[in-house]
N, C-alpha and C positions, 0 to 999 in steps of 0.2 A: 402234324397230320390233319387233314381236313377231309370232310365227307365221311362215308362209311368205313369204320375200321374193321379188319378182319384179323381175328386173333386166333392163334392155334395154341391150345393148352394142353400139355402132355400130363399123364398121371391122373386123369379124371376119374379113374376107377376107385380111387382112395378119397378119403373124406375131405381134406383140404384142397385137393385138386378140384374136386366136384364143386366145392364151395366157391372157389375162385372163378371158375367156369361160369357158374350161375350167377354171380354178382355181375360179372362182365356182360353176360347175355341179358341181363335185365335192363342195360343201357340200350335204347332204341338205336343209338348210332354205332352199335358194335355187333358184328356177327361172330360168332364163336364156333370154331371147331375143336371139338375135344377128341383126343386120341389116347388110347390105352389098349391093353389086351382084353380088358373087360368093360362093359358099359358102366357109367356112373349110376350110383344109387342116389338120385337126386329128384326133388319134387319137380324140377323144372321139365317142361316138355322136351323130350329128346327125340331128335330125328336121325336118320341114318344119313350120313353126309353124302350128297349127290343124288339122294332120292327124295328128301323132304326139305326143299329150299325154305318153307315156312316155319320150320322149328326154331325156337328161341336158341336152342344149343343143338348143333349137329354133331354126331358122333362117328368116328371112323375107327374101326378096330384094326389097330396097328401095333406091331411089334418093333419098337425103335431100333432094334438090332437088325432089321430087315431093310432093304432098299425102298420099301413101300412109302416110307415117310417123305422121301424126295418127290414121289408122284403126288402126294397129297398137298404139299406146300406148293408145287407147281400148278396143280389144277385149280387150286382154291384161292390163288392170288393173296397169299398170306402176307401181312405187312408187320406183324408182331407176333413173336413166339415167346410164351410162358413155359419154362421147363420145369415141371413140378415132380418128376417121376423118379428122383433118386430114392432108393430103398435104403432104410436105416437098419433094417433086420434082414436076415437070410430069407431067401424065398424057398427054394429048395435045398440049396447048398451055398456056401461061401463063394464058390466059383460062379455059380448062377447068378448071385447078387452082383458080383463085380463085373460080370459080362453085361448085365442089364444097365448097370450104373455107368460104366466107363464106355463100353462099345456102343451102347445106345445113344450115349451123349455125343460120341464121335460121329455116328451116323447122322443124328439131328443137326450138328453144326456143319457137317459136309453139305446137308441139304440147303441150310441157310446160306452157305457160302456160294452155292451155284444159283441162288435165288436172285432175280432182279427185282423182286418186290419187297423182301424183308428189310425193314428199316429200324426195328427195335427188337432186341432180345433180353429177356429177363430170366435169370437163373436163381433157382431156390437152392442155397447151399446151406452151410451149417457152421456153428462155431467149433465144431469137433475138428476143424482144420488146424486149430491151435494145439491139439492134444491136451494132456494133463500131466504136469510134472511137478515135483516139488522145486524145481528151479524156475518155474515160470514167474512173470511179473504178477503183481497183485491184480491188475486189470489190464486186459489186451486191447489195444487200439488196432485199427485196420493196418497200421504200419509195423506192428510188433512182430517179431519172429519167435516161433516157439522154441523153447529150449530142446524139447524132443518131439520133432514132428510125428504124427501118427504113422505107425508102421503097418497097420492092418485095419481091416474092417471099413466100415462107413466113412470114418475120418480120412484114411488113406485114399478111398475112392474119391472123396470130395476134393482133396488136394489135387489129384490127377485131373479131375473134371475142371476145377478152376484154372489149371495150366492150360487145358485146351480152349477154355473160353477166353483167356487173355491172348492166346495165339490167334483166335478168330477175331477178336477186336482189333488186332494190329493188321491183320489181312484186309478187314472190312471197316476202315475208319469211318465210312459212311453210315454205319449202323451204330445206334445208341445201345450199349450193352451195360446191363445193370446185374450185379451180383450181390444177393442178400444172404448174409450169414446169419441164420437164425439160431437162437439158443433153443433148448428143448421146448416143444409146444406143450401147452396145457389147455384144457377146456372140456366141455361136455362130450364132444364127439371125437376126441384124439385118442387113438389107439396106438401106442408105442411101447417099446421095451421098458421105458421109465414109468409110463401111466400104469402099465400092467405090474410093475414092481410095487408101486404104492398101494395097490389094491389086494395085495397077498395078506393072508391072515397073520403071518409073522414075516418081519422084514430082516433078512440078513444084512449085516454091515461089515465093513472091513475094520477089524480089531485095531483101535488106536487112532482111528482118523474120523474127522467130521468136516467133510468137504463143504465148500460153498457152491450152491447151485443157483442158477438164473433160469426164468421160464419166460415164454412169450404166449399171451393168450391167443387162441385160433382166430377170434375176431380181429385182433390187431395185425396178425400175420395176413389174413385176407385182405384187409384194407391196405396194408403196405404193398402187397403184390398188385393190388388193383391200381394203386397210384403209379406203380413203377410200369405197368402195362399201358397206361393211357397218358403218361407224361414222360418227357426225356429226362432221366436222372442217371447218366453214365457214371460208372464207378463201382467200387466194391465197399459195401456197408455192413457193419455189425446191426443186429437187430435182437435186442434183448429187453425185457421189462426192467425197469428201474429197481436197484437194490439187489439183495442176495438173500437167500435162506440157507441156514446150515441144515445138513441132512438131519440132524437130531431135532431141529425145529419141524421139519416137514413129517417126521414119524410121529412126534407128539401130536400134532395137529391132525394127523390121520387116525390118532388113537390106536396105533399098532404097536404090539411088543416088537422088540429087536432081538436079534440073535447075532451078536459080535463073533466074527470068525476071522482067522487069518486070511490074506488075499487068496492063496491058492484054493483054499477051501470055498471061499466066496464064489470063484469061477466054477468049481466043481458043482456047487449047488445049482448055479445057474444052468450048467449043462445038463443035469439031472432034470431040472424043471423044463428045459427046452424038449426033452423027450416026452413029456406031458403036455407039450403046446402051450405052456404057460409063460416062461421067461427063457431069456438066453443072455448071459453075461459074457460078452466078448472081452478080450483084453483091454480094448479101449474103454469099455463100460467099467471094468475093475479100476482102471487108472482114474476115471471120472469120480467113483465112489470113494477113492482114496484121496486124491488132491484137489478135485473140484475144478471150477473155471469160472472167470467173470470177464465180461467185455464192456467196453464203453460204446454206446450207441448214439452219442451226441452228434457225430458226423451225419448219420441218417436223419435225425430229426431237424437238423439244420438245413439239409438238403431239401426235405419234404415240407418243411414249415409246419410241422405236425408232430405231435407225441402220442404214444400209445395211451390207450384209455386205461389199461391195467399195467400195475407194476408187477414184479415177481410174486409178491405175497398174495395179492388180490387174484392174480392168475391161478395160482395154486389153490386158494380158497374157493374159487368158482369151480374147479375140477372136483374138490371134496364135496361141494354141495350137489353137483350133478351125480356123483357116485353114491349119494346117500351116507356120506361119511361125516356129516356135520353134526350127527348126534354125539359124537365123541368130544365136542367142544361145548363149553358153556355158550350160551346164545350171545351174551355181551361180548365175549372174547372173539367169537367167529364174526360178528358184525365189524368189530375194529379191525380184524385181519382182512375182511373183504374190502374195506375201504369204502363201502357204499358208492362204487363207482358207477353204477347203473341206476 
């Protein structure tokens, strides 16, 4: 692509979506249109799309489930779409979450299908598409088939979304389509079911299990998405920080006591906490906390000619530092874990 690039970023009302939109808008050769149902909480100057052409980041209040997204793409001559708005936790209900994730993506892809200007589509997906099962391989590659595909929740939504994306790529071979399957994000600004879990005063665990977990630092996720939005890297790629942490290692480094409980009780505790707006343990989260998951990201790093600045351990260490949990570790141990990556 040459000249000014016009990028539409969905999900800018949430932290990582806003960061991706802001870093793209900082490039003088890129004009960014951010869409969501709520405006971004970003230090960048934000204008209303169609009203303030001089804003670094223009915002259009759009529900992806409505036909309005078609009008936005057509009116603004969008050439790149970065889809960031998949929800990993219930909005008002599970049905509302599924409608947002699946129907919203269908509407967005339909708008891209009709567009004469869209030439690149980037989709933020998740390693949850692999599910978590005792029969899984030790490490998933992009070609791996899960033993037990996710049957509910965010993972199932992501499987359906990826199916729609592959269909779109077949229908529009002229569009470079990139799908990034991120492991759980960690970092100072990340708010997710897993980050909320690690900040609880007592951490329930599934009795008899010590799963392997992988994380991606939010800085690395933003940079990977920026590269995918500004360069053609068609394909589906795993995106996880190198290495794994056992859940037992995570809770020790957070300095939290644990409460081992049977799997059904683990889910019940999560449902009770959800009523207090603290946690929500879906069946897929119970599976993750039982069997864990690890993926190989070497295909992504080879494609981009770049590797993440944080591995899994240092991404988690930075999260602990930001949440003020580092006092639970001896300083020398913490510095070793953090890896002094910055």
